[in-house]
DRENTORKOL-3810 file (N, C-alpha, C; in nm, 4 decimals):
REM DRENTORKOL-3810
@n.u->5.3656; n.v->-13.7709; n.w->1.1875; ca.u->5.3680; ca.v->-13.8842; ca.w->1.0970; c.u->5.4488; c.v->-13.8521; c.w->0.9713
@n.u->5.4199; n.v->-13.7382; n.w->0.9097; ca.u->5.4880; ca.v->-13.7034; ca.w->0.7851; c.u->5.6359; c.v->-13.6777; c.w->0.8094
@n.u->5.6688; n.v->-13.6235; n.w->0.9248; ca.u->5.8095; ca.v->-13.5992; ca.w->0.9571; c.u->5.8859; c.v->-13.7325; c.w->0.9638
@n.u->5.8211; n.v->-13.8349; n.w->1.0191; ca.u->5.8833; ca.v->-13.9670; ca.w->1.0261; c.u->5.9047; c.v->-14.0232; c.w->0.8857
@n.u->5.8072; n.v->-14.0046; n.w->0.7975; ca.u->5.8202; ca.v->-14.0497; ca.w->0.6589; c.u->5.9359; c.v->-13.9794; c.w->0.5889
@n.u->5.9488; n.v->-13.8508; n.w->0.6154; ca.u->6.0567; ca.v->-13.7730; ca.w->0.5550; c.u->6.1926; c.v->-13.8219; c.w->0.6047
@n.u->6.2019; n.v->-13.8502; n.w->0.7319; ca.u->6.3277; ca.v->-13.9028; ca.w->0.7876; c.u->6.3601; c.v->-14.0391; c.w->0.7255
@n.u->6.2577; n.v->-14.1211; n.w->0.7022; ca.u->6.2805; ca.v->-14.2518; ca.w->0.6404; c.u->6.3324; c.v->-14.2347; c.w->0.4979
@n.u->6.2772; n.v->-14.1378; n.w->0.4243; ca.u->6.3259; ca.v->-14.1114; ca.w->0.2888; c.u->6.4735; c.v->-14.0706; c.w->0.2914
@n.u->6.5104; n.v->-13.9870; n.w->0.3871; ca.u->6.6501; ca.v->-13.9441; ca.w->0.3983; c.u->6.7406; c.v->-14.0624; c.w->0.4316
@n.u->6.6936; n.v->-14.1513; n.w->0.5181; ca.u->6.7708; ca.v->-14.2714; ca.w->0.5517; c.u->6.7862; c.v->-14.3603; c.w->0.4291
@n.u->6.6754; n.v->-14.3776; n.w->0.3544; ca.u->6.6806; ca.v->-14.4583; ca.w->0.2322; c.u->6.7787; c.v->-14.3980; c.w->0.1324
@n.u->6.7836; n.v->-14.2665; n.w->0.1265; ca.u->6.8738; ca.v->-14.1993; ca.w->0.0333; c.u->7.0195; c.v->-14.2245; c.w->0.0708
@n.u->7.0481; n.v->-14.2290; n.w->0.2001; ca.u->7.1846; ca.v->-14.2563; ca.w->0.2456; c.u->7.2322; c.v->-14.3943; c.w->0.1990
@n.u->7.1381; n.v->-14.4866; n.w->0.1858; ca.u->7.1712; ca.v->-14.6233; ca.w->0.1431; c.u->7.1780; c.v->-14.6368; c.w->-0.0085
@n.u->7.1527; n.v->-14.5282; n.w->-0.0784; ca.u->7.1421; ca.v->-14.5316; ca.w->-0.2245; c.u->7.2547; c.v->-14.4477; c.w->-0.2848
@n.u->7.3621; n.v->-14.5112; n.w->-0.3214; ca.u->7.4803; ca.v->-14.4422; ca.w->-0.3740; c.u->7.4471; c.v->-14.3706; c.w->-0.5048
@n.u->7.4846; n.v->-14.2434; n.w->-0.5121; ca.u->7.4650; ca.v->-14.1650; ca.w->-0.6342; c.u->7.3246; c.v->-14.1137; c.w->-0.6541
@n.u->7.2416; n.v->-14.1204; n.w->-0.5497; ca.u->7.1013; ca.v->-14.0825; ca.w->-0.5670; c.u->7.0756; c.v->-13.9331; c.w->-0.5526
@n.u->7.1729; n.v->-13.8574; n.w->-0.5026; ca.u->7.1457; ca.v->-13.7160; ca.w->-0.4754; c.u->7.1333; c.v->-13.6316; c.w->-0.6016
@n.u->7.2115; n.v->-13.6587; n.w->-0.7028; ca.u->7.2097; ca.v->-13.5751; ca.w->-0.8230; c.u->7.0982; c.v->-13.6194; c.w->-0.9177
@n.u->7.0031; n.v->-13.5306; n.w->-0.9385; ca.u->6.8885; ca.v->-13.5599; ca.w->-1.0246; c.u->6.9238; c.v->-13.5348; c.w->-1.1711
@n.u->6.8541; n.v->-13.6005; n.w->-1.2649; ca.u->6.8853; ca.v->-13.5840; ca.w->-1.4061; c.u->6.8512; c.v->-13.4450; c.w->-1.4602
@n.u->6.7605; n.v->-13.3757; n.w->-1.3938; ca.u->6.7270; ca.v->-13.2380; ca.w->-1.4315; c.u->6.6767; c.v->-13.1664; c.w->-1.3075
@n.u->6.6797; n.v->-13.0325; n.w->-1.3095; ca.u->6.6359; ca.v->-12.9582; ca.w->-1.1910; c.u->6.4853; c.v->-12.9707; c.w->-1.1690
@n.u->6.4475; n.v->-12.9684; n.w->-1.0431; ca.u->6.3064; ca.v->-12.9654; ca.w->-1.0039; c.u->6.2731; c.v->-12.8223; c.w->-0.9620
@n.u->6.1694; n.v->-12.7664; n.w->-1.0241; ca.u->6.1214; ca.v->-12.6346; ca.w->-0.9823; c.u->6.0529; c.v->-12.6501; c.w->-0.8467
@n.u->6.0913; n.v->-12.5684; n.w->-0.7515; ca.u->6.0353; ca.v->-12.5775; ca.w->-0.6173; c.u->5.9567; c.v->-12.4522; c.w->-0.5819
@n.u->5.8482; n.v->-12.4698; n.w->-0.5077; ca.u->5.7690; ca.v->-12.3545; ca.w->-0.4654; c.u->5.8383; c.v->-12.2811; c.w->-0.3514
@n.u->5.7927; n.v->-12.1609; n.w->-0.3259; ca.u->5.8409; ca.v->-12.0869; ca.w->-0.2091; c.u->5.7803; c.v->-12.1527; c.w->-0.0850
@n.u->5.8641; n.v->-12.1982; n.w->0.0039; ca.u->5.8146; ca.v->-12.2650; ca.w->0.1239; c.u->5.8411; c.v->-12.1838; c.w->0.2503
@n.u->5.9122; n.v->-12.0724; n.w->0.2341; ca.u->5.9404; ca.v->-11.9861; ca.w->0.3495; c.u->5.8088; c.v->-11.9347; c.w->0.4055
@n.u->5.7986; n.v->-11.9350; n.w->0.5366; ca.u->5.6768; ca.v->-11.8912; ca.w->0.6031; c.u->5.7024; c.v->-11.7604; c.w->0.6762
@n.u->5.6342; n.v->-11.6561; n.w->0.6312; ca.u->5.6369; ca.v->-11.5294; ca.w->0.7027; c.u->5.5165; c.v->-11.5299; c.w->0.7965
@n.u->5.5439; n.v->-11.5331; n.w->0.9256; ca.u->5.4366; ca.v->-11.5428; ca.w->1.0247; c.u->5.3401; c.v->-11.4246; c.w->1.0121
@n.u->5.3934; n.v->-11.3055; n.w->0.9869; ca.u->5.3075; ca.v->-11.1872; ca.w->0.9744; c.u->5.2158; c.v->-11.1980; c.w->0.8527
@n.u->5.2715; n.v->-11.2391; n.w->0.7384; ca.u->5.1891; ca.v->-11.2552; ca.w->0.6184; c.u->5.0870; c.v->-11.3662; c.w->0.6378
@n.u->5.1302; n.v->-11.4747; n.w->0.6983; ca.u->5.0410; ca.v->-11.5892; ca.w->0.7201; c.u->4.9220; c.v->-11.5484; c.w->0.8074
@n.u->4.9485; n.v->-11.4704; n.w->0.9110; ca.u->4.8431; ca.v->-11.4284; ca.w->1.0033; c.u->4.7368; c.v->-11.3435; c.w->0.9342
@n.u->4.7748; n.v->-11.2748; n.w->0.8270; ca.u->4.6796; ca.v->-11.1880; ca.w->0.7562; c.u->4.6006; c.v->-11.2602; c.w->0.6475
@n.u->4.6270; n.v->-11.3884; n.w->0.6282; ca.u->4.5545; ca.v->-11.4649; ca.w->0.5266; c.u->4.4322; c.v->-11.5312; c.w->0.5887
@n.u->4.3309; n.v->-11.5518; n.w->0.5057; ca.u->4.2143; ca.v->-11.6284; ca.w->0.5496; c.u->4.2495; c.v->-11.7770; c.w->0.5452
@n.u->4.1678; n.v->-11.8579; n.w->0.6099; ca.u->4.1890; ca.v->-12.0027; ca.w->0.6040; c.u->4.1848; c.v->-12.0524; c.w->0.4599
@n.u->4.0975; n.v->-11.9936; n.w->0.3815; ca.u->4.0850; ca.v->-12.0327; ca.w->0.2415; c.u->4.2143; c.v->-12.0035; c.w->0.1655
@n.u->4.2727; n.v->-11.8869; n.w->0.1901; ca.u->4.3979; ca.v->-11.8501; ca.w->0.1238; c.u->4.5131; c.v->-11.9384; c.w->0.1695
@n.u->4.5150; n.v->-11.9721; n.w->0.2977; ca.u->4.6199; ca.v->-12.0594; ca.w->0.3508; c.u->4.6104; c.v->-12.1972; c.w->0.2866
@n.u->4.4888; n.v->-12.2492; n.w->0.2772; ca.u->4.4682; ca.v->-12.3798; ca.w->0.2146; c.u->4.5124; c.v->-12.3756; c.w->0.0687
@n.u->4.4761; n.v->-12.2702; n.w->-0.0024; ca.u->4.5144; ca.v->-12.2558; ca.w->-0.1432; c.u->4.6666; c.v->-12.2470; c.w->-0.1573
@n.u->4.7312; n.v->-12.1793; n.w->-0.0657; ca.u->4.8767; ca.v->-12.1660; ca.w->-0.0660; c.u->4.9432; c.v->-12.3036; c.w->-0.0513
@n.u->4.8970; n.v->-12.3817; n.w->0.0444; ca.u->4.9529; ca.v->-12.5149; ca.w->0.0684; c.u->4.9250; c.v->-12.6066; c.w->-0.0508
@n.u->4.8022; n.v->-12.6030; n.w->-0.1012; ca.u->4.7677; ca.v->-12.6855; ca.w->-0.2181; c.u->4.8565; c.v->-12.6524; c.w->-0.3366
@n.u->4.8742; n.v->-12.5257; n.w->-0.3629; ca.u->4.9569; ca.v->-12.4834; ca.w->-0.4761; c.u->5.0998; c.v->-12.5333; c.w->-0.4625
@n.u->5.1549; n.v->-12.5208; n.w->-0.3429; ca.u->5.2929; ca.v->-12.5665; ca.w->-0.3201; c.u->5.3034; c.v->-12.7179; c.w->-0.3380
@n.u->5.2049; n.v->-12.7912; n.w->-0.2887; ca.u->5.2064; ca.v->-12.9368; ca.w->-0.3052; c.u->5.1963; c.v->-12.9754; c.w->-0.4520
@n.u->5.1150; n.v->-12.9041; n.w->-0.5287; ca.u->5.1032; ca.v->-12.9323; ca.w->-0.6725; c.u->5.2363; c.v->-12.9116; c.w->-0.7438
@n.u->5.3052; n.v->-12.8045; n.w->-0.7068; ca.u->5.4349; ca.v->-12.7766; ca.w->-0.7692; c.u->5.5327; c.v->-12.8896; c.w->-0.7371
@n.u->5.5351; n.v->-12.9335; n.w->-0.6118; ca.u->5.6209; ca.v->-13.0468; ca.w->-0.5754; c.u->5.5824; c.v->-13.1706; c.w->-0.6559
@n.u->5.4538; n.v->-13.1991; n.w->-0.6617; ca.u->5.4088; ca.v->-13.3183; ca.w->-0.7331; c.u->5.4503; c.v->-13.3147; c.w->-0.8801
@n.u->5.4283; n.v->-13.2029; n.w->-0.9447; ca.u->5.4637; ca.v->-13.1904; ca.w->-1.0863; c.u->5.6140; c.v->-13.2065; c.w->-1.1081
@n.u->5.6930; n.v->-13.1419; n.w->-1.0229; ca.u->5.8378; ca.v->-13.1485; ca.w->-1.0367; c.u->5.8916; c.v->-13.2888; c.w->-1.0147
@n.u->5.8416; n.v->-13.3560; n.w->-0.9126; ca.u->5.8865; ca.v->-13.4918; ca.w->-0.8837; c.u->5.8430; c.v->-13.5865; c.w->-0.9954
@n.u->5.7215; n.v->-13.5687; n.w->-1.0442; ca.u->5.6717; ca.v->-13.6535; ca.w->-1.1534; c.u->5.7598; c.v->-13.6400; c.w->-1.2774
@n.u->5.7940; n.v->-13.5182; n.w->-1.3105; ca.u->5.8746; ca.v->-13.4943; ca.w->-1.4307; c.u->6.0129; c.v->-13.5575; c.w->-1.4195
@n.u->6.0789; n.v->-13.5380; n.w->-1.3064; ca.u->6.2152; ca.v->-13.5901; ca.w->-1.2929; c.u->6.2148; c.v->-13.7421; c.w->-1.2748
@n.u->6.1072; n.v->-13.7967; n.w->-1.2185; ca.u->6.0973; ca.v->-13.9423; ca.w->-1.2029; c.u->6.0991; c.v->-14.0110; c.w->-1.3389
@n.u->6.0341; n.v->-13.9494; n.w->-1.4349; ca.u->6.0285; ca.v->-14.0097; ca.w->-1.5691; c.u->6.1638; c.v->-14.0025; c.w->-1.6405
@n.u->6.2557; n.v->-13.9199; n.w->-1.5907; ca.u->6.3854; ca.v->-13.9027; ca.w->-1.6564; c.u->6.4982; c.v->-13.9816; c.w->-1.5908
@n.u->6.4782; n.v->-14.0267; n.w->-1.4687; ca.u->6.5869; ca.v->-14.0921; ca.w->-1.3966; c.u->6.6117; c.v->-14.2332; c.w->-1.4491
@n.u->6.7377; n.v->-14.2725; n.w->-1.4458; ca.u->6.7760; ca.v->-14.4067; ca.w->-1.4908; c.u->6.8258; c.v->-14.4925; c.w->-1.3751
@n.u->6.8454; n.v->-14.4317; n.w->-1.2586; ca.u->6.8917; ca.v->-14.5056; ca.w->-1.1416; c.u->6.7728; c.v->-14.5686; c.w->-1.0688
@n.u->6.7757; n.v->-14.6979; n.w->-1.0523; ca.u->6.6654; ca.v->-14.7707; ca.w->-0.9887; c.u->6.6384; c.v->-14.7190; c.w->-0.8473
@n.u->6.7451; n.v->-14.7024; n.w->-0.7713; ca.u->6.7321; ca.v->-14.6580; ca.w->-0.6329; c.u->6.6724; c.v->-14.5165; c.w->-0.6258
@n.u->6.7204; n.v->-14.4287; n.w->-0.7119; ca.u->6.6699; ca.v->-14.2913; ca.w->-0.7157; c.u->6.5231; c.v->-14.2898; c.w->-0.7586
@n.u->6.4908; n.v->-14.3709; n.w->-0.8547; ca.u->6.3530; ca.v->-14.3806; ca.w->-0.9018; c.u->6.2606; c.v->-14.4252; c.w->-0.7890
@n.u->6.3054; n.v->-14.5209; n.w->-0.7105; ca.u->6.2267; ca.v->-14.5692; ca.w->-0.5974; c.u->6.2050; c.v->-14.4581; c.w->-0.4941
@n.u->6.3094; n.v->-14.3831; n.w->-0.4635; ca.u->6.2977; ca.v->-14.2709; ca.w->-0.3693; c.u->6.1998; c.v->-14.1655; c.w->-0.4202
@n.u->6.2104; n.v->-14.1339; n.w->-0.5471; ca.u->6.1222; ca.v->-14.0321; ca.w->-0.6051; c.u->5.9762; c.v->-14.0786; c.w->-0.6060
@n.u->5.9549; n.v->-14.2066; n.w->-0.6327; ca.u->5.8174; ca.v->-14.2594; ca.w->-0.6296; c.u->5.7599; c.v->-14.2518; c.w->-0.4878
@n.u->5.8424; n.v->-14.2810; n.w->-0.3867; ca.u->5.7974; ca.v->-14.2693; ca.w->-0.2478; c.u->5.7625; c.v->-14.1248; c.w->-0.2143
@n.u->5.8488; n.v->-14.0322; n.w->-0.2553; ca.u->5.8218; ca.v->-13.8907; ca.w->-0.2303; c.u->5.6926; c.v->-13.8497; c.w->-0.2992
@n.u->5.6746; n.v->-13.8940; n.w->-0.4222; ca.u->5.5530; ca.v->-13.8600; ca.w->-0.4966; c.u->5.4280; c.v->-13.9108; c.w->-0.4232
@n.u->5.4355; n.v->-14.0310; n.w->-0.3665; ca.u->5.3212; ca.v->-14.0847; ca.w->-0.2911; c.u->5.2929; c.v->-14.0001; c.w->-0.1676
@n.u->5.3985; n.v->-13.9575; n.w->-0.0977; ca.u->5.3789; ca.v->-13.8720; ca.w->0.0199; c.u->5.3099; c.v->-13.7415; c.w->-0.0193
@n.u->5.3583; n.v->-13.6807; n.w->-0.1266; ca.u->5.2991; ca.v->-13.5539; ca.w->-0.1718; c.u->5.1537; c.v->-13.5757; c.w->-0.2130
@n.u->5.1283; n.v->-13.6828; n.w->-0.2873; ca.u->4.9916; ca.v->-13.7114; ca.w->-0.3323; c.u->4.8974; c.v->-13.7323; c.w->-0.2135
@n.u->4.9433; n.v->-13.8049; n.w->-0.1118; ca.u->4.8609; ca.v->-13.8255; ca.w->0.0070; c.u->4.8263; c.v->-13.6936; c.w->0.0753
@n.u->4.9259; n.v->-13.6058; n.w->0.0883; ca.u->4.8992; ca.v->-13.4753; ca.w->0.1497; c.u->4.8044; c.v->-13.3923; c.w->0.0638
@n.u->4.8206; n.v->-13.4007; n.w->-0.0682; ca.u->4.7293; ca.v->-13.3296; ca.w->-0.1576; c.u->4.5851; c.v->-13.3756; c.w->-0.1350
@n.u->4.5641; n.v->-13.5048; n.w->-0.1245; ca.u->4.4293; ca.v->-13.5580; ca.w->-0.1019; c.u->4.3722; c.v->-13.5095; c.w->0.0308
@n.u->4.4562; n.v->-13.5080; n.w->0.1330; ca.u->4.4107; ca.v->-13.4617; ca.w->0.2643; c.u->4.3738; c.v->-13.3139; c.w->0.2597
@n.u->4.4629; n.v->-13.2311; n.w->0.2057; ca.u->4.4379; ca.v->-13.0861; ca.w->0.2044; c.u->4.3210; c.v->-13.0517; c.w->0.1122
@n.u->4.3105; n.v->-13.1201; n.w->-0.0018; ca.u->4.1963; ca.v->-13.0964; ca.w->-0.0913; c.u->4.0649; c.v->-13.1331; c.w->-0.0237
@n.u->4.0686; n.v->-13.2331; n.w->0.0642; ca.u->3.9467; ca.v->-13.2791; ca.w->0.1313; c.u->3.9015; c.v->-13.1917; c.w->0.2466
@n.u->3.9817; n.v->-13.0955; n.w->0.2849; ca.u->3.9450; ca.v->-13.0070; ca.w->0.3955; c.u->3.8297; c.v->-12.9169; c.w->0.3511
@n.u->3.7250; n.v->-12.9186; n.w->0.4295; ca.u->3.6088; ca.v->-12.8341; ca.w->0.4007; c.u->3.6160; c.v->-12.7098; c.w->0.4888
@n.u->3.6223; n.v->-12.5965; n.w->0.4230; ca.u->3.6272; ca.v->-12.4687; ca.w->0.4940; c.u->3.5042; c.v->-12.3894; c.w->0.4530
@n.u->3.4332; n.v->-12.3395; n.w->0.5527; ca.u->3.3122; ca.v->-12.2628; ca.w->0.5253; c.u->3.3430; c.v->-12.1438; c.w->0.4355
@n.u->3.2561; n.v->-12.1199; n.w->0.3380; ca.u->3.2687; ca.v->-12.0088; ca.w->0.2432; c.u->3.3976; c.v->-12.0167; c.w->0.1619
@n.u->3.4442; n.v->-12.1370; n.w->0.1331; ca.u->3.5685; ca.v->-12.1532; ca.w->0.0565; c.u->3.5412; c.v->-12.1270; c.w->-0.0908
@n.u->3.5772; n.v->-12.0070; n.w->-0.1340; ca.u->3.5588; ca.v->-11.9699; ca.w->-0.2744; c.u->3.6918; c.v->-11.9479; c.w->-0.3442
@n.u->3.8008; n.v->-11.9643; n.w->-0.2709; ca.u->3.9330; ca.v->-11.9447; ca.w->-0.3290; c.u->3.9659; c.v->-12.0656; c.w->-0.4162
@n.u->3.9981; n.v->-12.0405; n.w->-0.5396; ca.u->4.0375; ca.v->-12.1454; ca.w->-0.6312; c.u->4.1899; c.v->-12.1532; c.w->-0.6316
@n.u->4.2408; n.v->-12.2696; n.w->-0.6001; ca.u->4.3860; ca.v->-12.2883; ca.w->-0.6016; c.u->4.4320; c.v->-12.2987; c.w->-0.7455
@n.u->4.5425; n.v->-12.2363; n.w->-0.7738; ca.u->4.5963; ca.v->-12.2381; ca.w->-0.9091; c.u->4.7450; c.v->-12.2659; c.w->-0.9047
@n.u->4.7867; n.v->-12.3644; n.w->-0.9822; ca.u->4.9295; ca.v->-12.3941; ca.w->-0.9893; c.u->5.0069; c.v->-12.2751; c.w->-1.0441
@n.u->4.9461; n.v->-12.2047; n.w->-1.1373; ca.u->5.0164; ca.v->-12.0933; ca.w->-1.2000; c.u->5.0346; c.v->-11.9753; c.w->-1.1048
@n.u->4.9536; n.v->-11.9686; n.w->-0.9989; ca.u->4.9642; ca.v->-11.8584; ca.w->-0.9038; c.u->5.0745; c.v->-11.8810; c.w->-0.8008
@n.u->5.1274; n.v->-12.0018; n.w->-0.7949; ca.u->5.2300; ca.v->-12.0340; ca.w->-0.6956; c.u->5.3644; c.v->-11.9782; c.w->-0.7399
@n.u->5.4321; n.v->-11.9136; n.w->-0.6474; ca.u->5.5648; ca.v->-11.8603; ca.w->-0.6774; c.u->5.6667; c.v->-11.9739; c.w->-0.6746
@n.u->5.7505; n.v->-11.9763; n.w->-0.7772; ca.u->5.8614; ca.v->-12.0712; ca.w->-0.7818; c.u->5.9846; c.v->-11.9964; c.w->-0.7315
@n.u->6.0422; n.v->-12.0457; n.w->-0.6239; ca.u->6.1563; ca.v->-11.9758; ca.w->-0.5637; c.u->6.2897; c.v->-12.0254; c.w->-0.6154
@n.u->6.2963; n.v->-12.1527; n.w->-0.6466; ca.u->6.4255; ca.v->-12.2088; ca.w->-0.6827; c.u->6.4052; c.v->-12.3358; c.w->-0.7638
@n.u->6.5122; n.v->-12.3795; n.w->-0.8245; ca.u->6.5121; ca.v->-12.5128; ca.w->-0.8843; c.u->6.6345; c.v->-12.5841; c.w->-0.8303
@n.u->6.6199; n.v->-12.7136; n.w->-0.8073; ca.u->6.7262; ca.v->-12.7906; ca.w->-0.7443; c.u->6.7554; c.v->-12.9175; c.w->-0.8230
@n.u->6.8818; n.v->-12.9545; n.w->-0.8272; ca.u->6.9203; ca.v->-13.0818; ca.w->-0.8876; c.u->6.9650; c.v->-13.1811; c.w->-0.7813
@n.u->6.9608; n.v->-13.1418; n.w->-0.6558; ca.u->7.0001; ca.v->-13.2304; ca.w->-0.5460; c.u->6.8771; c.v->-13.2839; c.w->-0.4741
@n.u->6.8646; n.v->-13.4148; n.w->-0.4690; ca.u->6.7492; ca.v->-13.4763; ca.w->-0.4036; c.u->6.7449; c.v->-13.4431; c.w->-0.2552
@n.u->6.8608; n.v->-13.4361; n.w->-0.1922; ca.u->6.8640; ca.v->-13.4013; ca.w->-0.0502; c.u->6.8052; c.v->-13.2617; c.w->-0.0274
@n.u->6.8374; n.v->-13.1679; n.w->-0.1147; ca.u->6.7838; ca.v->-13.0314; ca.w->-0.1033; c.u->6.6328; c.v->-13.0304; c.w->-0.1299
@n.u->6.5873; n.v->-13.1112; n.w->-0.2244; ca.u->6.4433; ca.v->-13.1214; ca.w->-0.2525; c.u->6.3707; c.v->-13.1730; c.w->-0.1286
@n.u->6.4267; n.v->-13.2760; n.w->-0.0655; ca.u->6.3655; ca.v->-13.3300; ca.w->0.0568; c.u->6.3660; c.v->-13.2263; c.w->0.1688
@n.u->6.4732; n.v->-13.1488; n.w->0.1760; ca.u->6.4824; ca.v->-13.0431; ca.w->0.2775; c.u->6.3724; c.v->-12.9386; c.w->0.2568
@n.u->6.3516; n.v->-12.8976; n.w->0.1323; ca.u->6.2481; ca.v->-12.7983; ca.w->0.1022; c.u->6.1084; c.v->-12.8554; c.w->0.1285
@n.u->6.0890; n.v->-12.9809; n.w->0.0942; ca.u->5.9620; ca.v->-13.0473; ca.w->0.1222; c.u->5.9371; c.v->-13.0505; c.w->0.2733
@n.u->6.0409; n.v->-13.0803; n.w->0.3490; ca.u->6.0303; ca.v->-13.0799; ca.w->0.4948; c.u->5.9930; c.v->-12.9431; c.w->0.5491
@n.u->6.0469; n.v->-12.8389; n.w->0.4897; ca.u->6.0128; ca.v->-12.7022; ca.w->0.5319; c.u->5.8656; c.v->-12.6727; c.w->0.5058
@n.u->5.8139; n.v->-12.7215; n.w->0.3949; ca.u->5.6723; ca.v->-12.7025; ca.w->0.3639; c.u->5.5862; c.v->-12.7740; c.w->0.4677
@n.u->5.6228; n.v->-12.8982; n.w->0.4984; ca.u->5.5459; ca.v->-12.9772; ca.w->0.5941; c.u->5.5528; c.v->-12.9151; c.w->0.7333
@n.u->5.6740; n.v->-12.8794; n.w->0.7771; ca.u->5.6912; ca.v->-12.8227; ca.w->0.9108; c.u->5.6486; c.v->-12.6767; c.w->0.9197
@n.u->5.6345; n.v->-12.6120; n.w->0.8077; ca.u->5.5969; ca.v->-12.4705; ca.w->0.8074; c.u->5.4502; c.v->-12.4506; c.w->0.7747
@n.u->5.4222; n.v->-12.4307; n.w->0.6485; ca.u->5.2868; ca.v->-12.3940; ca.w->0.6059; c.u->5.1824; c.v->-12.5011; c.w->0.6376
@n.u->5.2152; n.v->-12.6266; n.w->0.6120; ca.u->5.1173; ca.v->-12.7322; ca.w->0.6361; c.u->5.0849; c.v->-12.7451; c.w->0.7849
@n.u->5.1872; n.v->-12.7420; n.w->0.8672; ca.u->5.1654; ca.v->-12.7520; ca.w->1.0115; c.u->5.0874; c.v->-12.6313; c.w->1.0637
@n.u->5.1210; n.v->-12.5131; n.w->1.0141; ca.u->5.0477; ca.v->-12.3924; ca.w->1.0568; c.u->4.9018; c.v->-12.3983; c.w->1.0114
@n.u->4.8770; n.v->-12.4512; n.w->0.8911; ca.u->4.7398; ca.v->-12.4673; ca.w->0.8443; c.u->4.6632; c.v->-12.5599; c.w->0.9383
@n.u->4.7243; n.v->-12.6697; n.w->0.9782; ca.u->4.6591; ca.v->-12.7632; ca.w->1.0700; c.u->4.6278; c.v->-12.6957; c.w->1.2040
@n.u->4.7207; n.v->-12.6168; n.w->1.2541; ca.u->4.6988; ca.v->-12.5450; ca.w->1.3799; c.u->4.5853; c.v->-12.4452; c.w->1.3653
@n.u->4.5860; n.v->-12.3707; n.w->1.2542; ca.u->4.4806; ca.v->-12.2713; ca.w->1.2317; c.u->4.3442; c.v->-12.3374; c.w->1.2157
@n.u->4.3410; n.v->-12.4516; n.w->1.1492; ca.u->4.2149; ca.v->-12.5248; ca.w->1.1345; c.u->4.1654; c.v->-12.5740; c.w->1.2699
@n.u->4.2574; n.v->-12.6271; n.w->1.3499; ca.u->4.2214; ca.v->-12.6733; ca.w->1.4834; c.u->4.1640; c.v->-12.5570; c.w->1.5655
@n.u->4.2316; n.v->-12.4437; n.w->1.5605; ca.u->4.1873; ca.v->-12.3275; ca.w->1.6369; c.u->4.0508; c.v->-12.2780; c.w->1.5898
@n.u->4.0258; n.v->-12.2816; n.w->1.4596; ca.u->3.8968; ca.v->-12.2342; ca.w->1.4078; c.u->3.7843; c.v->-12.3296; c.w->1.4441
@n.u->3.8119; n.v->-12.4583; n.w->1.4474; ca.u->3.7103; ca.v->-12.5571; ca.w->1.4837; c.u->3.6813; c.v->-12.5492; c.w->1.6327
@n.u->3.7825; n.v->-12.5285; n.w->1.7127; ca.u->3.7664; ca.v->-12.5242; ca.w->1.8572; c.u->3.6999; c.v->-12.3968; c.w->1.9050
@n.u->3.6980; n.v->-12.2922; n.w->1.8254; ca.u->3.6368; ca.v->-12.1660; ca.w->1.8673; c.u->3.4947; c.v->-12.1505; c.w->1.8142
@n.u->3.4500; n.v->-12.2439; n.w->1.7325; ca.u->3.3139; ca.v->-12.2355; ca.w->1.6756; c.u->3.2133; c.v->-12.2801; c.w->1.7754
END
């Protein structure tokens, strides 16, 4: 579902002349997934990792949305912000037994900053297809083995 939403955002961006260059850079979280590192994390740590990355995206998109003057770009950024917010609500609502890990925005590593909306969408897609999808798989596996 989220992949389809992301593709729609990219299509909308193609129809929006001049929308790629943002008024200021967006700080982006590290979205690269190391399978070995991921395997050594608890479900609680994985959830905290995904939450932190989503918060960083949300904050960055919110900040640049308030600075943009292009109507079309503003609309795209608001759509992206809604997608991120929806995922945040879903991931925050996940109940994991013995979840004592507190997610912290300050603990999230910032890997890059981008001024290109297409690159921001690409990084967001990597988060969705990487860490978020792996979290869903791990949650499914933990529920099915209980």
